[in-house]
Structure formats: structure tokens, C-alpha cells
N, C-alpha and C positions, 0 to 999 in steps of 0.2 A: 564546463571548461573545455579548452581546445587540446585534444589528446595529441594531435600532431605537433603542436608547439611544445608540449611537455617532452614528447619523445625526442624532438630535435635538441632541446636544451640538455637532456640527460643522456645524449648519445645512444638512444634506444630506438625502438620501432613502436608503431601504434598498437600492434598485437600484444606486445609485452605491457605497455602502459595501460591498455584496456583492463588489465587485472587490478588496477587501482580503483576501478568501478565494480568489476565482477567480484573481486575479493571481499570488499565490504558487504556486498549483498549476501554472500555465503556466510560471512561472520554473523550478520544479523539473523539469518535463518537458523544458524546453529545455536545461538545464545538466547533468542527471543523466548522460547518456552521456559527456560530456566529463569530468565529475568522476570517474566510475568509471575511465576510462582513465588519467587523470592519476595516480591512485593507483597503478596498475600501473607507470607509468613513473617517477614521482618519489617514491614511498613513500607508503603509505596513512596512516601516522601523521602525516606532514607535511600531507597533503591534509585529513585529518580535523581537525587542529588549526586549520589556516588557515580552512577552511570554517566550523567551529564558532565561531571568533573573529568572523568576519563576521556570522554569525547573531546572536551575543550582542550585538554593538554595535548593530546596527540594531533588534533587539528592544527594547533599552533606549531608543533614540531614538523608537520608535513610541509610547511612553508620553507623549511631548511633542508629538505631531502637532498641528498648528495648523489643518489643513484636510483635507477628504477626499482631495485629491490628494497631500498630504504623507504621510498615513497609508498610502495605497495604494503610493506609491513606496518608503517605508521598509520595508513588508512584503515587497515584491517583491525589493528589494535584499538583505534578510535571507535570503529564500528561495534566492537564488543560492548563498549560502554554505551554507545548510542542506542543499541537495541533495547536497553532498559527504559528509555524515556517514553516511547510510544504507549506500551501497555500501562506503565505506571501513571502517566498523565491522564489517560482515559479513566483509569480506576479512581484516581483522586477526584476527578470531576463527577463521576458516577456516585462516589461515596457521599459527596457533599450536596448533590442535587438529586432529589427524588420526585416521584410523581410527574406532573406536567412540566416541572422545571428541568427534568433530565433531558428530554428530547430537545428543548430549547437550548440548553447548555451545550449539547453535542453539536448542534448547528453552529454555534460560535466556535467550538473546538475545530470543526471542519473548515471554518473560514480561515483559521491560521494555517492548518495543515495543507490545504489546497492553494492558499494564497502565496505561500512562500516560494513555490516555483516561478510565479509571475515576477517576483523581485529578482530571482536568479537569472531568468531569461532577459529581463530588462537591463540589468547592469553587468551581468557576468561577461558577456561578449565584449562590450566596449572596454571594460576594465582590463581584460586580458590583452586586448589590442594595444591599449595605451601604456599599461604599467607592467604587464607580464603575469603569468599564471600563478606565481607565488603570492601575489597580492590577494588572490581569491581566498587562500587559506588564512592569511593574516586578517583579512576582513571578517571571515567567519569566526576566527578566534576572538576578535574584539567584540562582536555581537554576542558570542557565547558567554564571555566573561560577564557582560552586563546582565544577560538573562539569568546566569547562575546566581548572581548577587540578588536579583529580584526574587528568584525562586526560593532562595534560602530565607528571605524575609517573609514572603507572602504565603508559601505553601503550608498547609496544616497536615499533620500525619493522620493515618487511617488506622492506627493500632497495629499490634503484632501478635503472633502466636508462637511463643517459645516452646510449647509442648509438642509441636508437630515437627517431624523430620522431613528434610528435603529429599524428594525422589530423584536422586542423582542419576540412577540407571535409566529411568524413564526419560529424563531430560536429554541425556547423552544419546540414547537410541533414537528419539524423535528428531533431535537436531541433526544427527548424521543421516537419517533417512531423507530429510528435506534437502540437505546439502548434496547428497548423491543425485537426487532427482534434478536439482538445479544444474549440477554439472552435466547431466545427461542432456538437458535442454540447451545448455551453452554449447556443448560439443556438437550436438545435432545441428544447431543453427549456424555454427562457424565452419565445421568440417564436413557436414552432410549427414542426413538422417540415416543413410545406408551404412555408415561406419559401424563395424562390429562392436565397438565399445559402448555404443549408445544403448542397445537393448540389454547389454550386460549390466550397465549402470542402473537402468530402470528396474531390472530384475533384483538387483541388490537392494535398491530402495524399497521395493515391495516386500522383500524378506525382512528388512529392518522394521517396516510398519507392522508386520505380523508379530515380530519379536516384541515390539513396543506394546501391542495390544495385550500380549501375555503378561508383560511386566506390570502394566497398569491394572489388570484384573487382580493382581496379588498385592499391590502397593497399599499401604495404610493411608498415605496422603499422596494420591497420584498427581503427577505434574499436569495432566490433562484428564480429568475425570470422564470416563467413557459414558457416564450417565448423561452428560451434556447432550449427546447426540440422540438420546431418547426424547428430548424436548423438541417439539415441532418448530418453535420459533428459532432455536439455536441452529438446527440443521438447515432449515429453509434459508435463514439469513446468510450463513457462511457459504453455502453452495451458490446462492445468488451473487454474493460478493465475488466469489471465484470467477464465475462466468462473466459478470459485468466488467471486472478488471481485465479479463482475457480480451474482450472487445475494446474497451476504453484505451488500455495501454498498448494493445497491439496496433490499433489504428493510430495512436499517438506516435509510434515509431515510423509508420509508413507515410503519414501525412506530410512531414517535412520533405521527404524525397519526392512526393507527388508535386508539391508546389515548386520545388527546385527543377525537377526534370521535365515536367509538362508545362509549367508556366513561367520558367526562367527566373525564379527568385534566387537571390544570393543567400548565403548561409545566414547572414544577419537578418535579412528580410524574413526568411523562413522561421527563424527563432522568434521574431516579433509576432508573426502570424499565429504561431502555436500558443502564444500567451493568452489568446482569446479563450481557449478552453478552460485552463485552471482559473482564469479571472472570473468567468461566469460561474464555474463550480463554487468558488469561494464566496462570491456575493450572494448566490442563491441559497447556500446552506443555512445561514441564520434565519432567513425568511421561511424556509421549509420547516424548520423546527417549530416555529409558531403555528404554521398551518396544520402540522401534524397533530397538534393538540386538539384542533377542531374536527378534523376529518379522519384521524386515525393513521397509524403507521402503515397499515396494509395498503390503503389507497395511495399514499405517497410513494411507497415502494413500487407499486404497479405502474403508476404514472411515470416515475423516474426511469424505470427500466424500459417502458414503452418509448420514451424519448431517446434513450441510448440506441434502442433497436432501430428507430427511424433515422437516426444520424448516420448509421452505416450505409443506408440507401442514398442519403444525400452525398456522402463521399463517393459511392459507386457511380452516381450520376455525374459527379464532377469529373471523374477520371474517364468515363466512357464517352462523355459529350464535350469534354474540354471546356467546362463551365466553371470558372474560378469562383463565382458567387456561391456555388453549392459547397465549396470547400469551407467557406466561412459559416455557412448555414450549419454544416455538419459539426464544425468545431463548437459553435455556440450551443447547438441542441444537445450535443454529447455532454458538455460541461453542465448545462442546465439539468439534464437527466440525472447525473451523478449528484449534483447539489440537492436536488429534490429527494432522492432516494437514500443516500448514504446515512444522513443523520438518523433516519428512522430504522434502517437496517442495523446500524451499530447499537442503537438504543434498545431494540427488542432483545438483543443478546444479553445486554446488561440486566434487563428486566427479568430474564429467564433464570439466571443463576443467583445464588445467594451472595451476600456482600463479601463473605470470606473467600470467594473464588473469582472475584472480578478481574484480578490480574491474570489468572490462568485463562479465563474466557476471552479477555481482550487480546492476549498474546496469540491465542488460537485463531481468532478471526483475522488479526493482522497478518499472521503467517500464511493462512489460506489465501487471503487477498493477494499477498506477494507472490505466491505460487501461480495464481491465476494471471497476474500481470506478466510474470516471467514467461509463462507458457504462451500467452498471447503475443508477446513481442517476438519470440523466436519463431512461432508458427506463421504469423502473418508476414514477417520478414522473408521467411523461406518461400512462401507462396508468391509473394511479390517478385522476388528475384528469379523465380523459376519461369515466370511469364515474360512476355515481350511487350514493351511499350505500355499502352493504356490497359491492355488485357490483364497484365500482371497485377496492377493496382486494383482493378475492378474485382478480380477474383479474390484478392486478399480481403477486400471490404465485405464481400459476400460471406467469406469464412468468418469474419468478425460479426456479421449479422446473425450467423448461426449461434455464436456464443452469446450475443445479446438476446436472441430469442429464447435461449435456455435460461438466461437470467430473468427474463420477463415471465416465463413459466414458473420458475422457482419463487418469484415474488408473490404469486397468487396464493401460496401456502402460508404466508406470513399472517399472523393474527395481531389485531390491535389491542394490546393489553389495556392501554389507557382509555380508549374510547369505550371498550366493553365494560370497564369499571364504571365509567360515567353513566352509561345507560342503566347499569344495575342499580346504582345509587338513585337515579331518577325514578326507576320503577318502584323501589322501596319507599321513596318519599310519597309517590302517588297512592300507593297501597295504604300507607298510614293515614 
């Protein structure tokens, strides 16, 4: 959406209206752990439908916002419901698909998740120009109503556990810790990293994390079982996703500025160019799910992260040598890398935990990936703005390459559950 158009219509400024984007991100971070665990305890279908209903209602109301404050409030309230849909939908898929089918199914799940931004980029700008920004929310509302009806008919539940109590203290503490860290990143990126409140917010976030760890050790039904992190695949996957999203989304923020400032693209042209990356991401994901069955999740994770790592150098070459072709190479290779790796990285997390904790595990990996994306966007933007001309862009992409390199390193620790099981079965058959 065009923030300046909204600001003008509501007699506000872009800085204030930007909270209609930042606010929902904070709301999602605050509520996602709770939403994930609620699905484990009360049924993922029920939580998905409830959360999606809330999102649908407040999205429709946002079209009638009468002030900046009302728009921000409606967006935030809708985000609290929307936070439930990601972990719940992943858990539903993982519950109903096991073995080789699970990584294939997650490839298709990623097709939808990564492909949606392509539609938004393709139609969002022209619709805003022709009809106005309120039409975006009305269009979302219409699509959401149809999807809600389909979900109500199609989705099957995953069961519930009435005997377990919800860890409210753990959910609140973890959510607040994430929100404080995101606020620190936002403040550092907009006002400057030298501002005194930035380290204070980071320190508060770290203290909240320590408090959260203490609560989880005593909780009968923890919101995020710390035993997850003792599992090699869980820790390797979530840390890899953090670093990969740092590079992927950080470069995603910088690249539109590169093609605009260095190659003369208009805003519409830049938006269309950026669609290359999620388009390749979405189309590669289903294919990678099928290939992972043959070669294993570890190889797919390493290959994908290697491609993301290489894409950062393509971007750097584009900015340092004024070669537009390298921009599109970088966009395509980054999208391909994520499409190759993410279905496998997501699947190994689901394979690591028991079915009763799929919601909590998926919420955790989604939250950590979001933190990586937010950190990358703020850090790479700051690096780019601190430089002059091409050097600022080149340095930002090199920082992105450091993040992608860490993701590549982390992916080497992933183990292929499915392939190892197949080899074990083959050896047993040969021995017999």
C-alpha cells in the first residue's frame, strides 16, 4: 500500500501511518507463541478459524478508518487474530501428512505463503492508483470471507487436550521480550543506533528472556518447551532460518532502492522487479519438496542456503559495477535458494517434535524467522544509508552475505530424518 497516500487522506504523516505496518508486526510477535500453544491444547482448526475470523472482520473495518489512530488500532486488532493462522495451518498440514508426504505438503504450503506477495505486488499499486487505498482492505476482506468459508468446510481438526493448563505467564513473558527487541530494532533503524533507549530496550528484552527461561523450567505445560533446543534439527533449523531471513529480507528492503537510485526505476517498476524473488520462491518450493524425498533435507538445506549466499554477491556486483542484469540474477537466485531450502527446514522441525507440540514448535520457528527478517531489514537499511552512492549498497549486501554465510554454516548441522530412515529400512531388507 502507499503510505503517503494514506497519510494525505487521513491528514497525517508517513511516520505515523507507518505504525499501521509496524504495529501489526508487534502484535503478531506478542501473540504468536500463545496462538501456537492454544492450537495444541484446544485444536488447530478451532484456533485457525477463530483467528482468521478476527482478522477478516478487522480487515474489513480498516477500509472505513476515519483517523490514523483508528487505522492503526484496527490493523493491530486484526493482527492478533492473524497471528494464529500461520502456526495453526502449518500444524494442520503436518498432522495430516506424515513420512515422505510431509515435506511435499510443506512445499505446497510454501507455494501459497511465498506466492501471495507476488499477487500483492502485481495488483496492489495499480489498484491504489486507480481506486484508492481503502479498496485494498475491501479486496482483502472479500478474499478472506471466501477463504474462511472454504476453510470451515474443508479443514479437519487435530484434537484437543482439556487436561492441560495454558502457560499464560510464559506466553506473556516471551511475547513481551520479542516485542521489546523489535521496538529496539525499529527505534535503532529510524532514530539511530546510538540513541540511549536502544541498548536499554535490548537489555530489557534479554532480562525478559531470562525470566521466560525460569518460568518455562517450572511450567507443567510450557508455552515453548526448552527441550526443543536440545534437539539438533530444531536448533539448527531455527537458527538457519533466522540468518537466512536476515539476508533475504534485508536485501529485499535494499534492492528496490538500488534499482530506483542507481538504475532509474520508477516505484511501480521497482515493485514489479521485486516480484521476481517471491515468484521464484513460490514456484520452486513444491518441486524442492519432492526432490527432498530423494536426496534428503540436509542436502536441500545446504544447497538452498548456498544459493542465498551467492545471491548476495550478485547484488554486490550489480551495485559496484552498475550492472542491472546482476540485480535480476540476485533476485532469482535468492528466491530459488529459499524455495529449495525452506520446505526442508520447516519439515525437520515438525519431524523433531511430537504431534502434541506442533503448534508451539511452528510458532517458535515462525517467530524466530520474523526476528531474523526484522533484524536484517533494519541493519541492512542502516548500512546502506550510512554509505554514499554505490558503496552504501555494496556494503549492505556484504553484510547480508555474512548473514547468509551463517545460514549456510547452520544448514550443515541439519540431519535428514527421512533419508536416514529409508537407508535403515534398505539395510534391514538386505540383511534379511
